[in-house]
C-alpha positions in Angstrom: 0.0 0.0 0.0 1.6 3.2 -1.1 1.5 6.6 0.5 -0.8 7.9 -2.3 -3.3 5.1 -1.7 -3.4 5.9 2.0 -3.9 9.6 1.3 -6.6 9.0 -1.3 -8.4 6.6 1.1 -8.2 9.2 3.9 -9.4 11.9 1.6 -12.4 9.9 0.5 -13.2 9.0 4.2 -13.1 12.6 5.2 -15.2 13.7 2.2 -17.9 11.1 3.0 -17.8 12.0 6.7 -18.4 15.7 5.9 -21.1 15.0 3.3 -23.0 12.8 5.7 -22.8 15.0 8.7 -23.1 18.4 7.1 -26.9 18.4 6.7 -27.6 17.5 10.3 -25.1 19.9 11.7 -26.2 22.8 9.6 -29.8 22.3 10.6 -28.8 22.2 14.2 -26.8 25.4 13.7 -29.6 27.3 12.1 -32.3 26.1 14.5 -30.0 27.0 17.4 -29.4 30.4 15.9 -33.1 31.0 15.4 -33.9 29.9 19.0 -31.2 32.1 20.4 -32.5 35.1 18.5 -36.0 34.3 19.7 -34.7 34.1 23.3 -32.8 37.4 23.0 -35.9 39.2 21.6 -38.3 37.9 24.2 -35.8 37.7 27.0 -37.1 34.2 27.7 -34.2 32.1 29.1 -35.6 28.6 29.3 -32.9 25.9 29.0 -35.2 23.3 27.4 -36.1 25.8 24.7 -32.7 25.5 23.2 -32.4 21.7 23.1 -35.9 20.4 22.1 -36.2 22.3 18.8 -32.7 21.3 17.8 -33.3 17.7 18.6 -36.6 17.6 16.7 -35.1 19.3 13.7 -32.1 16.9 13.6 -34.4 13.9 13.8 -36.5 15.3 11.0 -33.4 15.7 8.8 -32.2 12.3 9.8 -35.5 10.7 8.8 -35.7 12.6 5.6 -32.0 12.1 4.5 -31.2 8.7 6.0 -31.6 6.8 2.7 -29.1 9.2 1.0 -26.7 9.0 4.0 -26.9 5.2 4.1 -26.2 5.0 0.3 -23.2 7.3 0.7 -21.8 5.1 3.5 -22.6 1.9 1.7 -20.9 3.0 -1.5 -17.8 4.0 0.4 -17.7 0.7 2.3 -18.4 -1.2 -0.9 -15.5 0.7 -2.6 -13.1 -0.2 0.2 -14.1 -3.9 0.3 -13.8 -4.3 -3.5 -10.4 -2.5 -3.5 -9.1 -4.5 -0.6 -7.1 -6.9 -2.7 -5.4 -4.0 -4.4 -4.5 -2.5 -1.0 -3.2 -5.7 0.4 -1.4 -6.8 -2.8 0.7 -3.6 -3.1 
């Protein structure tokens, strides 16, 4: 296994990781920002108000995008397993 193969494999792993996690994290960021803005405007400082909308929004995104996320991870895993003889043989 050459250095280029390792770098390429690590690059693909990081790319899949970012693509899979970005939708959920961005929704959590925007919902958290909206709730914080709402709390600042209304001066309502309830701790559960920050967590519950974020959790619900993240679950909604996960339910909606789970097939796409699963396909991305399965394609990456399938690619690694089919290329395994090439990695071991070099």
